[in-house]
LUMDREN-844781 format. One record per residue: x, y, z of N, C-alpha, C in turn; residue in three letters. Coordinates in steps of 0.02 Angstrom, whole numbers, plus 50000, padded with zeros to 5 digits. Example, Ala and Ser with C-alpha at 12.3 -4.5 7.8 and 13.67 -1.06 7.14 Angstrom:
2
506604971650390506154977550390506604983550390ALA/506424988850354506844994750357506455000250394SER/
END
This chain:
316
490844889551058491084895951031491654898451075MET/492224899751046492824901451085492834908551109SER/492484913151073492504920151092493114923651064GLY/493544920151026494134923150997493924928250944LYS/494254934050943494084939250896494664940150847HIS/494494942650787494994943650735495294950650736ASP/494994955250772495234962150774495194964750845SER/495634969450862495614972450929495044977450935PRO/494884979250996494434984851007494814991350992GLN/494514995750954494815002250938494405007550973VAL/494745011551014494405016851052494755023451039ARG/494355028751037494645035451032495075036851094VAL/495635040251084496095041551139495855047551180ALA/495225047051205494955052251250495035049851322ASP/494745053551369494835051951440494595044851456ALA/494025042851428493755036151442494205030851411ALA/494435032051350494885027151318495545026451355GLY/495815032051378496445032051416496355028151481ILE/495795029251516495665025851579495615018351569ALA/495275016251516495215009051501495895006051484ALA/496285009751446496945007251427497405006751488ALA/497385011751532497805011651592497635005651636ALA/496985004251643496784998551684497034991951653ALA/496994991451587497244985451553497994984651564LEU/498364990151559499084989851568499274988051640LEU/498934990951688499084989251758498974981851772ARG/498494978851736498364971751743498824967251703GLY/499314970151670499804966151632499624965151559GLY/499124968851534498914968051464499294972551417GLY/499134971951352499444975851299498964981051273LEU/499234986851254498844992151223499264995251168VAL/498964996251109499295000051056499095007351064ALA/499595011751062499485018751079499885023151031VAL/499605028851010499975033250965500525037051002PRO/501075038050969501585042850991501695047650933THR/502115052650943502255057350888502655054150832GLU/502945048250845503365044950794502955039650758THR/502815034050790502385028750763501955026150820VAL/501465021850804501075018650857501505013450893TYR/501455013450960501835008751001501395003351030GLY/501694997551043501354992051076501594991951148LEU/501184994651193501404996051261501224990551311ALA/501684989551358501564985151416501974987951474ALA/501774986051534502154988551592502854985651590ARG/503344989951599504044987951590504324984051649ALA/503954983851704504204980351764503934973251770ASP/503564970951720503264964251723503544959751668SER/503884954351688504164949651639503604946651596ALA/503034945151626502484942051588502204946951537ASP/502124953251557501854958251511502334959551453ALA/502974959751468503474960851415503504954751369VAL/503434948851397503424942751356502834943051307ALA/502284946051329501694946651284501854951151225ALA/502274956251234502494960451178502864956151127ILE/503334952251152503744948151107503314943051070TYR/502824940151105502384935351071501964938751017ARG/501694944551033501264948150986501644950350924ALA/502264952450933502654954950877503034949450841LYS/503144943750875503594938750846504294941450844GLY/504484945150896505104949050897505684944950924ARG/506284945250894506864941750922507014943950993PRO/507184939251036507284941151107507954944451120ASP/508364945451068508984949151079508904956451059PHE/508304958451040508184965351019507864969151077ASN/508224973851109507944977351167507364981851149PRO/506994984051200506414988251192506544995251220LEU/506195000151194506225006951221505715007551277ILE/505925010551332505475011951388505275019251386VAL/504625020651394504355027351392504175029651463HIS/504395035651480504245038651545503965045651534VAL/503635048451586503315054851576503755060851595ASN/504325059651628504765065251643505455062851663ASP/505905067651673506595065951689506655062751758LEU/506235064851804506255061951872506115054451869ALA/505635052451829505485045251823506065041651788ARG/506375044951740506945042051705507505040551754ALA/507615045151802508165044251850508055038451898GLU/507445035951903507315030051943507575023751908GLU/507675024251843507845018351803508555018351776LEU/508835024151762509505024651731509925029951766VAL/510575029751752511035034751777511075040551727LEU/510905046551750510865052451707511465056951721ILE/511865058251670512425062851678512255069751648ASP/512735074351649512605081151625512415081251551ASP/512725076751511512565076551440511835074451430ARG/511615069451467510925067251462510435072651483ALA/510625076451535510195081951558510135087251504ARG/510675088851471510655093851417510215091451360LYS/510285085251341509875082651286509135082451306LEU/509005080451368508315080251391508015087351391ALA/508405092251413508155099051414508005101651343ALA/508395099351295508305101651227507765097951189ALA/507695091351201507285087251157506715083251191PHE/506675083351257506125079951291505605084951315TRP/504965083451310504675077751276504805078151201PRO/504925072451170505065072451098505355065951074GLY/505595066251012505775060250975506515058350982ALA/506775058851043507465056851057507465051351110LEU/507775045651093507885040251141508615040151161THR/508745039751226509435039351250509575032451279MET/510145029551262510375023251290510855024951346VAL/510665023251408511025025351468511125019351514LEU/511605019751561511725014151607511125012751651PRO/510935006451655510375004251696510555004951769LEU/510115007951808510235008951879510155002351916ARG/510595000951964510524995052006509854995152042ASP/509504989652039508864989152073508274992152035GLY/508394994651974507854997551935507314992151922ALA/506694994151927506134989451917505994988851842ARG/506404985051809506354983851737506424976451725ILE/505954973451689506004966351672506634965151631ALA/507014959851644507654958751609507584958551533PRO/507014956151507506934955551435506914962451401ALA/506734967751438506694974451410507374976751384VAL/507894975351423508574977351404508944971851368SER/508614966151357508914960451322509584958451353ALA/509614959051420510214956851456510784961851455GLY/510694967651426511224972751423511234976951487LEU/511804980151502511844984351562511574991351549PRO/511254992451492510984998951474510244998451461THR/509915004251459509205004551445509075010151395LEU/508655008751345508445013851297507815017151324ALA/507835023851329507325027451366507135033851330LEU/506485035351328506285041951302505665044551336ARG/505565051051331504985054551358504575057051298CYS/504015053851281503655055551221503255061951227PRO/503085064851170502725071251169501985070551153ALA/501775064951123501075064251102500615064651163HIS/500085068651159499645069451218499315062951241PRO/499165058451194498855052051214499335047751254ALA/499955047251230500445043151266500625046451333MET/500655053051335500815056451398500245055351448ARG/499625055751424499055054651469499045047451495ALA/499235042751452499245035651472499785034351524LEU/500365037451515500905036751565500685039651632LEU/500355045351630500125048651691499575044551726GLU/499085042351687498515038651714498715031851742GLU/499175028451707499375021751729499875021951786SER/500265027251790500795027651840501375023051827GLY/501435020551764501935015551747502455018251699LEU/503045015251699503505015751643503295010451593ALA/503245012351529502975007851479503485005951426LEU/503604999451418503984997051361503524997251301ALA/503765000051245503305000951188503695001151122ALA/503824995351092504084995251024503524996850975PRO/503674997350911503154998850862502624993250861SER/502004995350850501434990750857501294987050791ALA/501754982750772501704978850711502084972350720ASN/501974967650676502364961450677503094963250665ARG/503554959750698504264961350696504534961050625SER/504924966250607505224966650541504794969750488GLY/504144970550502503694973350453503694980950454GLY/503244983850413503194991050408502864993850471VAL/503164999050499502905001950561502245005450549SER/501805005550601501135008450593501115015850611PRO/500795019850569500705026950584499975028850591THR/499515023850586498805024850599498545018850638THR/497975019750670497665014150706497495008450658ALA/497295010150597497125004950547497725000650531ALA/498325003650528498934999650516499044994550572HIS/498914996650634498994992150691498524986150685VAL/497894987650672497394982350666497584977550610VAL/497804980250554497984976050497498564971350514GLN/499034973750553499634969750567499544964950626SER/499254967350681499244963350742498584959650754LEU/498034962250730497374959150738497244957050810ARG/497104950750821496904948550888497474948450939GLU/498084949650916498664949350962498674955151011ARG/498294960450997498254966051044497514967351057VAL/497304967651121496594968351136496314975351126PRO/496734980551132496484987351130496954991951092LEU/496684995951047497055000951009496755007751025VAL/497165012451048496945019351058497065023050993LEU/496535025950965496585029450901496685036950914ASP/497275039250899497435046350907497585049750840GLY/497345046550785497475049350719498155047450693GLY/498355050450638498995048950607499565052050647ALA/500135048550650500715050950687501045056750648CYS/501275061750685501535067750652502215066750621ALA/502685063550657503365062850631503415057150581ALA/503075051550595503025046250546503605041350543GLY/504165042750575504705037850581504935037650653ILE/505255032050671505425030850741505935035950767GLU/505965036350833506405041150867507135040050850SER/507505045550852508235045150850508485041750914THR/508955037050907509245033850966509985035750971ILE/510165038651028510855040651041511115036951103VAL/511715034151098512025030851155512565035451183ALA/512515036651248513015040751283513505036051317LEU/514135036351296514645031651320514995034151383ARG/515255029351422515605030951485516235034951473ALA/516545034351414517165038051400517035045151377ASP/516405047351377516235054051356516015054551284GLY/516095049151246515885049251176515145047751170GLY/514895048351109514195046751095514125044351023TRP/513595040551011513475037750945512725037850930GLN/512555038850867511865038050845511775030850823VAL/511355027150860511225020150844510665019450793LEU/510215024350790509685024250740509525031550722ARG/509585033450659509395040250639508635041150647PRO/508425047350657507715048650666507565056050655GLY/506995058350681506795065250670507285070550697PRO/507625068950751508135073450778508805071550748ILE/509125076150714509725074450675510355074250717THR/510865070950689511515070650722511795077650733GLU/511685082150685511935089050691511605092650749ALA/510955091450760510615094650817510895092150883GLN/511035085650887511315082750949512015085450960ILE/512415085650907513105088050912513115095350936SER/512635099350914512615106350935512495106951010ALA/512125102351039511995102451111512595099851150ILE/512895094351126513435091151163514115094251150LEU/514175098051095514805101451080515355096951056GLY/515185091051031515675086251006515355082050952ALA/515755079850902515465075750849515315068650873PRO/514885065250837514715058350853515285053650836ALA/515355048250874515825043050856515515038050809GLY/515925034050778515685028950731515425022950770LEU/514895019850745514645013650774515045007850744VAL/515465004750785515924999550761515744992550785THR/515254992150830515064985650858514454982850821SER/514434976250812513854972950783513324971250835ASP/513474972650898513004971050952512364975050944ARG/511794971750953511144975050950511024978351018ILE/511034985051019510944988651082510274992251086GLU/509934992751030509324996751028508884994350970ALA/508244996150972507794994150918508024996950850PRO/507844993450797507974995950730508664994750703GLY/509084990950740509764989750716509834983250676GLN/509304979250674509344973150632509424975150559LEU/509824971250521509964972950452509334973150410ALA/508884968250421508254968050385507694970250431SER/507354975650413506854978550458506394982850415HIS/505804984450442505334988850407505134986050339TYR/505094979450331505014976250265504274975950245ALA/504104977850183503414977650160503204970850132PRO/503644965850132503464959250109503534958250034GLY/503834962950000503974962449928504684964949915LYS/505004962849861505654965649844505604973249833PRO/506104976849857506114984149853506744986449815VAL/506644990749765507204993749728507225001149744ARG/507815003449765507905010449785508175014649727LEU/508115021249736508405026249689508145025149618ASN/507505023849612507195022549547506875028949520ALA/507015030549457506715036449425506085034649386SER/506015028349367505425025849332505255018949358THR/504635016849346504415010149367504495005149311ALA/504734999249327504724993649281504014990849279ARG/503844986849228503154984549221502864981049282PRO/503274977749321503014973949379503114977649445ASP/503254984149443503404987949503502864993149519GLU/502744994249582502354999749608502855005149629PHE/502815011049599503315016249610503065021249662LEU/503465022149715503355027449765503785033349745ILE/503475038949729503845044649705504085049349760GLY/504475054249739504705059649782504925065449737PHE/504695071449754504905077249714504705076449641GLY/505185077249594505025076949523504825070049498PRO/504985064749536504775058049517504075056949545VAL/503575056549500502875056549523502675050049556ALA/502755044349523502555037949550501805036949553GLY/501595030949573500895029549584500625033549643ALA/501045034349693500935038849749501595042349763ILE/501595047549804502205051249817502305052449892SER/502925051749913503105053549981503005061049992LEU/503185064949942503085072249944503185075049874SER/502655076949840502725080049774503165086249775PRO/503165089849832503555095949838504285094649857ALA/504455088349869505135086749890505285088749961GLY/504775088950004504855090850074505015084650115ASP/505615084550146505835078550182505415077150244LEU/505175082350279504755081250338504095077950317ALA/503815080250261503195077150236503345069950216GLU/503915068850184504105062050163504165057350223ALA/504465059650276504535055550336503845053850365ALA/503405058750368502735057650396502335052750353ALA/502455052450288502075048250243502415041550227ARG/503035040650249503435034950228503075028250239LEU/502875026850300502605020250314501915019350283TYR/501515024650280500865024150247500965022350173ASP/501445025450141501595023750070501825016550063CYS/502235014250109502465007250106501885002450117LEU/501425004150162500835000050171500424999750107HIS/500335005450073499955005550010500315001449957GLN/500965001949954501354998049905501294990649918ALA/501304988749982501244981650000500564978849979ALA/500044983049980499374980849963499234981149888ALA/499684984249849499574985149777499644978449740ALA/499404978149679499404971849641500104970049614SER/500524975149605501194973749579501614969849629GLN/502014964949606502404960749652503044963949678PRO/503224969749650503844973049671503714980449684ARG/504164983449722504104990549741504744994249720ILE/504655000049690505215004449674505105011049711ALA/505655014149732505605020349770506085025449742ILE/505845031549732506245036949703506825038849749ALA/507335042049722507895044249763507685049349816PRO/507965048649876507845053349931508515056449950ILE/508565063149953509195066349973509435063850041PRO/510055062050046510335059250109510595064850153ASP/510145069150174510325074850216509785076150267GLU/509965078550326509475079850378509055073650392GLY/508395074550394507945068950408507935063950351ILE/508185065950292508255061350236508715055550253GLY/509205056750297509645051350319509255045950356ASN/508775047950398508355043150434507895039450386ALA/507615043050337507175039850288507565034550250ILE/508165036250226508565031550187508795025650230ASN/508915026750294509085021250339508515016150339ASP/507895018450346507325013850346507245010350278ARG/507345014150224507255011250158507785005950143LEU/508405007150163508935002150152508774995650189ARG/508514996150250508344990150288507724986750258ARG/507264990650231506674987750199506864983950135ALA/507414986050103507614983150039508064977050046ALA/508284975450107508734969850117508374963250104VAL/
END
């Protein structure tokens, strides 16, 4: 008997669960943990072996960098160079759903695979109490992409993690459903004073612009600098048709607002509710009997821009 299991251990994200997870992480293991955005697959960011385990579990391309999570700005400054713009953004949005791409500090204890060989690091300070407790208890900076197989639908519940990763992760901390429901906004702060949004998210470009006092620049490079930039991503494993007002006979329709559908992102047309429900609806659509998925139109404004970004990549 090999002892191999088909599912991870799932523990409530209480003090005992956090302590067990921290011990596993310090030993180089993997833990799935809730954040305010989606569940992350965490490993210590200073260990090449631990980071390699993330890539193996996810089946993730090695040119796609990982986000590192820290518990405060002081820990961030041990890893990256922080300028006045970064301090302003951190004061406004940390802890929270903003990731900043900043120059990697010489001598920073970060495994090379985390930055995928780039001279920058994607970094954020999360707000979820379970992730904050885990960072504090472990004393580590944690690399933590979404806790799912690469390219698939991101997990917003512990059950989604188990369904996607199974035995590839030994421990899942269950902190309930994620509040924001889509991944963090990623902003790159450039050496010339400019900035760019590399991935839309819960914090909008307009909110960032209001803090920095300048508009965003256009992303003109094809280089992968941060998670979520691959053309095909967040895929439910079936063909997806966007901007659908009705379902064809072979389609499972995800509604929004006046378009009812088999299920709805938000019957009231609330974009924040739609973001929080997005991945759960995609998981339900993937499990439905219909071979295709149709999705109602989503207004391309505010957080709707982030929702449509995910849907376009899911439909590729």
